[in-house]
N, CA and C of each residue as an Amber inpcrd file, in Angstrom:
protein
   444
   0.8430000  -1.1910000   0.0000000   0.0000000   0.0000000   0.0000000
   0.8850000   1.2500000   0.0000000   0.3690000   2.2720000  -0.5870000
   1.0740000   3.5330000  -0.7810000   0.2000000   4.6170000  -0.1750000
   0.6510000   5.2750000   0.8920000  -0.1620000   6.2660000   1.6010000
   0.2370000   7.6780000   1.1880000  -0.7770000   8.4970000   0.9010000
  -0.5730000   9.8770000   0.4490000  -1.4500000  10.7900000   1.2920000
  -0.9220000  11.9710000   1.5930000  -1.7230000  12.9780000   2.2800000
  -1.9330000  14.1480000   1.3170000  -3.1460000  14.6440000   1.2850000
  -3.5210000  15.7770000   0.4270000  -3.7700000  16.9940000   1.3090000
  -3.1610000  18.1140000   0.9540000  -3.3850000  19.3890000   1.6380000
  -4.0110000  20.3530000   0.6400000  -4.9860000  21.1250000   1.0900000
  -5.5830000  22.1320000   0.2190000  -6.0400000  23.3390000   1.0310000
  -6.1890000  24.4560000   0.3370000  -6.6990000  25.6740000   0.9660000
  -8.2070000  25.8140000   0.7750000  -8.8210000  24.8560000   0.0850000
 -10.2700000  24.8610000  -0.0960000 -10.9300000  24.0400000   0.9990000
 -12.1210000  24.4560000   1.4040000 -12.8710000  23.7210000   2.4150000
 -13.3890000  22.4350000   1.7890000 -12.8560000  21.3160000   2.2640000
 -13.2590000  20.0010000   1.7630000 -13.8510000  19.1700000   2.9040000
 -14.5040000  19.8330000   3.8420000 -15.0930000  19.1310000   4.9770000
 -16.0450000  18.0500000   4.4930000 -15.8670000  16.8600000   5.0130000
 -16.7240000  15.7280000   4.6680000 -17.9780000  15.7980000   5.5360000
 -19.0770000  16.2600000   4.9750000 -20.3100000  16.4380000   5.7520000
 -21.3010000  15.3040000   5.5330000 -21.1080000  14.5200000   4.4890000
 -22.0460000  13.4470000   4.1870000 -23.3180000  13.9250000   3.5050000
 -23.4040000  15.2120000   3.1750000 -24.5870000  15.7460000   2.4890000
 -24.4240000  15.4630000   1.0020000 -25.1200000  14.4540000   0.5280000
 -24.9760000  14.0150000  -0.8610000 -26.1780000  14.3740000  -1.7190000
 -27.2870000  14.6650000  -1.1010000 -28.5180000  14.9590000  -1.8210000
 -28.4410000  16.3410000  -2.4510000 -28.7990000  16.4470000  -3.6970000
 -28.7850000  17.7420000  -4.3830000 -30.0140000  18.5880000  -4.0520000
 -31.0380000  17.9680000  -3.4940000 -32.2560000  18.6920000  -3.1390000
 -32.2730000  18.9630000  -1.6490000 -32.4000000  20.2420000  -1.2960000
 -32.4200000  20.6420000   0.1060000 -33.6510000  20.0600000   0.7840000
 -33.4560000  19.4930000   1.9840000 -34.6110000  18.9960000   2.7290000
 -35.5910000  20.1340000   2.9990000 -36.8690000  19.8340000   2.9760000
 -37.8770000  20.8810000   3.1380000 -38.0100000  21.3480000   4.5840000
 -37.5880000  20.5290000   5.5250000 -37.7240000  20.9050000   6.9350000
 -36.4730000  20.5360000   7.7070000 -36.2860000  21.2140000   8.8230000
 -35.3060000  20.7910000   9.8000000 -33.8880000  21.2810000   9.6290000
 -33.5760000  21.9890000   8.5600000 -32.2090000  22.4880000   8.4110000
 -32.2300000  23.8600000   7.7560000 -31.4030000  24.7240000   8.2610000
 -31.2560000  26.0660000   7.7180000 -30.7000000  25.9600000   6.2960000
 -31.3220000  26.6210000   5.3110000 -30.8690000  26.5140000   3.9160000
 -29.4150000  26.9600000   3.7140000 -28.9710000  27.9610000   4.4630000
 -27.5950000  28.4480000   4.3270000 -26.6130000  27.3940000   4.8450000
 -26.9400000  26.7930000   5.9750000 -26.0960000  25.7340000   6.5460000
 -26.0590000  24.5360000   5.6060000 -27.2230000  24.1470000   5.0920000
 -27.2770000  23.0100000   4.1750000 -26.4220000  23.2610000   2.9470000
 -26.5140000  24.4590000   2.3560000 -25.7490000  24.7780000   1.1450000
 -24.2500000  24.7120000   1.4070000 -23.7870000  25.2430000   2.5340000
 -22.3630000  25.1770000   2.8720000 -21.9230000  23.7210000   3.0220000
 -22.7260000  22.9360000   3.7240000 -22.3900000  21.5180000   3.9140000
 -22.3600000  20.7820000   2.5740000 -23.3080000  21.0630000   1.7290000
 -23.3710000  20.4250000   0.4100000 -22.1530000  20.8100000  -0.4290000
 -21.7870000  22.0970000  -0.4170000 -20.6830000  22.5650000  -1.2470000
 -19.3270000  22.0550000  -0.7630000 -19.1240000  21.9630000   0.5530000
 -17.8540000  21.4180000   1.0310000 -17.7550000  19.9340000   0.6980000
 -18.8740000  19.2310000   0.7640000 -18.8800000  17.8230000   0.3650000
 -18.5670000  17.6980000  -1.1290000 -19.1310000  18.6010000  -1.9340000
 -18.8380000  18.6070000  -3.3750000 -17.3450000  18.8150000  -3.6300000
 -16.7170000  19.7150000  -2.8850000 -15.2820000  19.9520000  -3.0530000
 -14.4730000  18.6940000  -2.7440000 -14.8210000  18.0210000  -1.6420000
 -14.1250000  16.7780000  -1.2850000 -14.3400000  15.7280000  -2.3690000
 -15.5830000  15.5790000  -2.8090000 -15.8970000  14.6030000  -3.8600000
 -15.1410000  14.9120000  -5.1520000 -14.9810000  16.1800000  -5.4720000
 -14.2810000  16.5840000  -6.6870000 -12.8230000  16.1480000  -6.6570000
 -12.1580000  16.3590000  -5.5240000 -10.7620000  15.9280000  -5.4000000
 -10.6730000  14.4050000  -5.4700000 -11.6050000  13.7190000  -4.8220000
 -11.6120000  12.2500000  -4.8910000 -11.8040000  11.7650000  -6.3300000
 -12.6410000  12.4500000  -7.0890000 -12.8550000  12.0660000  -8.4850000
 -11.5870000  12.2420000  -9.3060000 -10.8260000  13.2970000  -9.0220000
  -9.5510000  13.4870000  -9.7250000  -8.5780000  12.3580000  -9.3870000
  -8.5330000  11.9650000  -8.1270000  -7.6730000  10.8490000  -7.7130000
  -8.1370000   9.5670000  -8.3920000  -9.4540000   9.3980000  -8.4940000
 -10.0330000   8.1990000  -9.0990000  -9.7570000   8.0630000 -10.5910000
  -9.2770000   9.1010000 -11.2460000  -8.9410000   8.9830000 -12.6590000
  -7.8630000   7.9360000 -12.8970000  -6.9790000   7.7410000 -11.9060000
  -5.8590000   6.8120000 -12.0700000  -5.8240000   5.6870000 -11.0440000
  -6.6140000   5.7960000  -9.9830000  -6.5380000   4.7820000  -8.9210000
  -7.8680000   4.6950000  -8.1820000  -7.9340000   3.7520000  -7.2780000
  -9.0990000   3.5900000  -6.4120000  -8.6260000   3.8110000  -4.9770000
  -8.6980000   5.0580000  -4.4940000  -8.1580000   5.3380000  -3.1620000
  -9.0240000   4.7720000  -2.0420000  -8.3680000   4.3930000  -0.9880000
  -9.0570000   4.0130000   0.2420000  -8.7730000   5.1260000   1.2470000
  -9.8310000   5.7590000   1.7290000  -9.6750000   6.8820000   2.6560000
  -9.2370000   6.3480000   4.0160000  -8.1590000   6.8940000   4.5230000
  -7.6290000   6.5040000   5.8180000  -8.0490000   7.5140000   6.8810000
  -7.9160000   8.7930000   6.5630000  -8.3410000   9.8710000   7.4610000
  -9.1500000  10.8590000   6.6470000 -10.3670000  11.1210000   7.0800000
 -11.2160000  12.0900000   6.3910000 -10.6930000  13.4970000   6.6300000
 -11.1350000  14.4640000   5.8270000 -10.5960000  15.8150000   5.9270000
 -10.6770000  16.4010000   7.3400000  -9.5530000  17.0180000   7.7020000
  -9.4370000  17.7170000   8.9710000  -9.0190000  19.1420000   8.6770000
  -9.5760000  20.0670000   9.4260000  -9.2500000  21.4790000   9.2530000
  -8.1660000  21.8680000  10.2440000  -7.2650000  22.7310000   9.8090000
  -6.2680000  23.2980000  10.7080000  -6.0120000  24.7430000  10.2870000
  -5.4410000  25.4950000  11.1900000  -5.0810000  26.8800000  10.8930000
  -3.5800000  26.9170000  10.6810000  -3.1770000  27.5070000   9.5690000
  -1.7510000  27.5880000   9.2400000  -1.3670000  29.0320000   8.9350000
  -0.0880000  29.3100000   8.9930000   0.4690000  30.5650000   8.4960000
   1.1520000  30.2260000   7.1790000   0.7170000  30.8510000   6.1160000
   1.2210000  30.5050000   4.7850000   2.7440000  30.5460000   4.6950000
   3.3690000  31.5200000   5.3330000   4.8280000  31.6420000   5.2360000
   5.5490000  30.4520000   5.8660000   4.8810000  29.7120000   6.7520000
   5.4920000  28.5310000   7.3730000   5.2390000  27.2550000   6.5930000
   4.3720000  27.3100000   5.6100000   3.9990000  26.1340000   4.8300000
   4.6180000  26.2620000   3.4490000   5.7630000  25.6930000   3.2370000
   6.5460000  25.8970000   2.0130000   6.0500000  25.0950000   0.8180000
   5.0840000  24.1950000   1.0100000   4.6490000  23.3650000  -0.1070000
   3.5060000  23.9740000  -0.9040000   2.8700000  25.0070000  -0.3730000
   1.9230000  25.7420000  -1.1970000   2.7490000  26.6400000  -2.1240000
   2.1250000  27.3320000  -3.0480000   2.8440000  28.1270000  -4.0420000
   3.8460000  29.0840000  -3.4350000   4.9820000  29.2710000  -4.1270000
   6.0330000  30.1050000  -3.5650000   5.6380000  31.5750000  -3.4600000
   4.6180000  32.0170000  -4.1980000   4.1570000  33.4000000  -4.0420000
   3.4420000  33.6180000  -2.7090000   3.0630000  32.5250000  -2.0480000
   2.4380000  32.6240000  -0.7320000   3.4710000  32.6910000   0.3920000
   4.7360000  32.4620000   0.0810000   5.7560000  32.2950000   1.1220000
   6.0140000  33.5540000   1.9490000   5.6380000  34.7000000   1.4540000
   5.8410000  35.9490000   2.2010000   4.5880000  36.3840000   2.9640000
   3.5230000  35.6400000   2.8570000   2.2550000  36.0230000   3.4760000
   2.2120000  35.5070000   4.9040000   2.0540000  36.4110000   5.8350000
   2.0720000  36.0700000   7.2610000   0.6820000  35.8120000   7.8260000
  -0.3290000  35.7890000   6.9900000  -1.7060000  35.5810000   7.4570000
  -1.9110000  34.1610000   7.9670000  -2.7580000  34.0450000   8.9890000
  -3.2250000  32.7300000   9.4170000  -4.5000000  32.4290000   8.6470000
  -4.5350000  31.2560000   8.0200000  -5.6890000  30.8780000   7.2120000
  -6.0530000  29.4200000   7.4980000  -7.2280000  29.0320000   7.0450000
  -7.6660000  27.6450000   7.1780000  -7.0460000  26.7910000   6.0850000
  -6.7610000  25.5630000   6.4420000  -6.2590000  24.5560000   5.5120000
  -6.9410000  23.2390000   5.8670000  -7.0490000  22.3460000   4.8880000
  -7.6630000  21.0400000   5.1190000  -6.7300000  19.9740000   4.5740000
  -6.7690000  18.7970000   5.1920000  -5.9790000  17.6810000   4.6970000
  -6.6930000  16.3660000   4.9700000  -6.3690000  15.3760000   4.1590000
  -6.8700000  14.0130000   4.3730000  -5.8410000  13.0390000   3.8460000
  -5.9400000  11.7890000   4.2980000  -5.0070000  10.7510000   3.8780000
  -5.7510000   9.6470000   3.1480000  -5.0780000   9.0800000   2.1590000
  -5.6410000   7.9550000   1.4320000  -4.5310000   6.9880000   1.0380000
  -4.9200000   5.7870000   0.7280000  -3.9770000   4.7680000   0.2650000
  -4.3930000   4.2870000  -1.1150000  -3.3800000   3.9280000  -1.8930000
  -3.6070000   3.3120000  -3.1890000  -2.7490000   2.0500000  -3.2450000
  -3.0650000   1.1570000  -4.1510000  -2.3430000  -0.1110000  -4.2290000
  -1.0870000  -0.0530000  -5.0860000  -1.0740000   0.7830000  -6.1150000
   0.0460000   0.7900000  -7.0530000   0.6820000   2.1720000  -7.0930000
   1.8970000   2.2500000  -6.6290000   2.5940000   3.5250000  -6.5040000
   2.8200000   4.2170000  -7.8390000   2.9610000   3.4760000  -8.9070000
   3.3470000   4.0680000 -10.1860000   2.2090000   4.7520000 -10.9410000
   0.9720000   4.6470000 -10.4830000  -0.1490000   5.1850000 -11.2580000
  -0.1030000   6.7020000 -11.4240000   0.5490000   7.4020000 -10.4980000
   0.6140000   8.8640000 -10.5770000   1.9240000   9.3670000 -11.1790000
   2.8490000   8.4810000 -11.4710000   4.1540000   8.8650000 -12.0060000
   3.9970000   9.3080000 -13.4590000   4.4280000  10.5340000 -13.7430000
   4.3280000  11.0500000 -15.1140000   5.6740000  11.0490000 -15.8360000
   6.6470000  10.3660000 -15.2530000   7.9720000  10.3270000 -15.8500000
   8.8810000  11.4340000 -15.3650000   8.3110000  12.3960000 -14.6500000
   9.1070000  13.5020000 -14.1030000   9.1510000  13.3960000 -12.5790000
   7.9690000  13.2440000 -11.9710000   7.8920000  13.0590000 -10.5220000
   6.8960000  11.9460000 -10.2200000   7.0220000  11.3750000  -9.0340000
   6.1740000  10.2380000  -8.6800000   4.6980000  10.6040000  -8.5310000
   4.3790000  11.8770000  -8.2690000   2.9860000  12.3020000  -8.1510000
   2.5960000  13.2890000  -9.2510000   3.4180000  13.3940000 -10.2790000
   3.1830000  14.3710000 -11.3480000   1.8410000  14.2260000 -12.0450000
   1.4150000  13.0070000 -12.2990000   0.1200000  12.7870000 -12.9420000
  -1.0350000  13.2550000 -12.0810000  -0.8990000  13.1070000 -10.7870000
  -1.9420000  13.5640000  -9.8640000  -2.0590000  15.0840000  -9.8970000
  -0.9180000  15.7680000  -9.9100000  -0.9360000  17.2280000 -10.0160000
  -1.5340000  17.6770000 -11.3530000  -1.1890000  16.9910000 -12.4270000
  -1.7490000  17.3300000 -13.7430000  -3.2630000  17.1560000 -13.7480000
  -3.7360000  16.0750000 -13.1380000  -5.1760000  15.8030000 -13.1100000
  -5.9460000  16.8240000 -12.2860000  -5.3240000  17.3610000 -11.2540000
  -6.0150000  18.3070000 -10.3550000  -5.9560000  19.7520000 -10.8350000
  -5.0470000  20.0800000 -11.7140000  -4.8450000  21.4700000 -12.1080000
  -6.0580000  22.0570000 -12.8250000  -6.4770000  23.2070000 -12.3770000
  -7.5630000  24.0150000 -12.9700000  -8.9610000  23.4110000 -12.7880000
  -9.1310000  22.4960000 -11.8530000 -10.4560000  21.9580000 -11.5710000
 -11.2390000  22.9970000 -10.7720000 -12.4360000  23.3640000 -11.2080000
 -13.2420000  24.3430000 -10.4670000 -13.6090000  23.8390000  -9.0700000
 -13.6010000  24.7650000  -8.1080000 -13.9740000  24.4630000  -6.7260000
 -14.9990000  25.4950000  -6.2630000 -15.7280000  25.1290000  -5.2290000
 -16.7530000  26.0130000  -4.6790000 -16.2180000  26.7040000  -3.4250000
 -16.2840000  28.0230000  -3.4160000 -15.8650000  28.7700000  -2.2280000
 -17.0880000  28.9180000  -1.3200000 -16.8870000  28.6370000  -0.0240000
 -18.0160000  28.6480000   0.9100000 -17.8750000  29.6940000   2.0100000
 -16.7930000  30.4520000   1.9990000 -16.6160000  31.5080000   2.9930000
 -15.7140000  31.1350000   4.1570000 -15.2770000  29.8910000   4.2310000
 -14.3860000  29.4720000   5.3120000 -12.9370000  29.4050000   4.8550000
 -12.7140000  29.5390000   3.5590000 -11.3600000  29.4960000   3.0210000
 -10.8190000  30.9100000   2.8360000  -9.5470000  30.9870000   2.5310000
  -8.8720000  32.2710000   2.3100000  -9.5530000  32.9880000   1.1630000
  -9.9380000  34.2370000   1.3690000 -10.7230000  34.9690000   0.3670000
  -9.9510000  35.2790000  -0.9070000  -8.6340000  35.1700000  -0.8980000
  -7.8240000  35.4980000  -2.0750000  -7.6080000  34.3100000  -3.0180000
  -8.2050000  33.1820000  -2.7040000  -8.0680000  32.0130000  -3.5770000
  -8.8170000  32.2180000  -4.8860000  -8.2950000  31.6310000  -5.9680000
  -9.0940000  31.6030000  -7.1980000 -10.2220000  30.5920000  -7.0200000
 -11.0530000  30.4200000  -8.0120000 -12.1750000  29.4780000  -7.9330000
 -11.8100000  28.1040000  -8.5050000 -10.5410000  27.7450000  -8.4590000
 -10.1170000  26.4710000  -9.0190000  -8.8460000  25.9910000  -8.3140000
  -8.5960000  24.6920000  -8.4380000  -7.3560000  24.1340000  -7.9190000
  -6.2110000  24.5870000  -8.8110000  -5.1010000  24.9180000  -8.2070000
  -3.9260000  25.3590000  -8.9530000  -2.7430000  24.5380000  -8.4600000
  -2.0910000  23.8260000  -9.3610000  -0.9340000  23.0290000  -8.9620000
   0.3730000  23.6220000  -9.4790000   0.3340000  24.8810000  -9.9200000
   1.5520000  25.5300000 -10.4050000   2.4920000  25.8310000  -9.2380000
   3.7720000  25.9540000  -9.5290000   4.7490000  26.2590000  -8.4850000
   4.4630000  27.6020000  -7.8170000   3.9240000  28.5470000  -8.5730000
   3.6960000  29.8910000  -8.0450000   2.4870000  29.9730000  -7.1170000
   1.3790000  29.3760000  -7.5070000   0.1120000  29.5720000  -6.7860000
  -0.5240000  28.2670000  -6.3200000   0.2700000  27.2590000  -6.0640000
  -0.2430000  25.9410000  -5.6710000  -1.1290000  26.0580000  -4.4370000
  -2.4000000  25.6370000  -4.5790000  -3.3210000  25.6280000  -3.4420000
  -3.7750000  24.2100000  -3.0920000  -3.1430000  23.2290000  -3.7070000
  -3.3240000  21.8170000  -3.3660000  -1.9810000  21.1410000  -3.5510000
  -1.6310000  20.2820000  -2.5970000  -0.4220000  19.4930000  -2.8000000
  -0.5620000  18.1530000  -2.1020000   0.2950000  17.2470000  -2.5240000
   0.2590000  15.8600000  -2.0580000   1.6410000  15.4760000  -1.5670000
   1.6550000  14.6620000  -0.5140000   2.9260000  14.1390000   0.0020000
   2.7590000  12.6520000   0.2600000   3.8010000  11.9230000  -0.0620000
   3.8190000  10.5020000   0.2640000   4.1440000  10.3900000   1.7410000
   3.3350000   9.6120000   2.4730000   3.5440000   9.4170000   3.8980000
   4.4400000   8.2010000   4.0610000   5.5400000   8.3890000   4.7720000
   6.4790000   7.2660000   4.9670000   6.2410000   6.5690000   6.2790000
């Protein structure tokens, strides 16, 4: 098994809200929409991973507060920003390590698959993010690390 951790600046909270139709009673529409959209973001990243593998989720998304200047794996243009912002991460395992290898890096195919995928902003993420995943060296807002 090959374990990978995904970090992103988008809210990917796993809420379990899968229904596209808001329940008619019992839940605030604003709360439901936020829960639905964060679930959509998580599902979107999982779908990108699923293009090449069948991941087994080990740890569901967890939120943490980070200072961008201390987190060197996000885009290098963020390295001078001293703001504290929300970040999310989750861990998954795959069976075959080579599925993401693009001939340049071991996770290169995964970065290629995730680049420019639209995401939903829900108000809990950094307001300066674009509306899509960016895997470029300059503005990377999603990254992956192999867990040893």
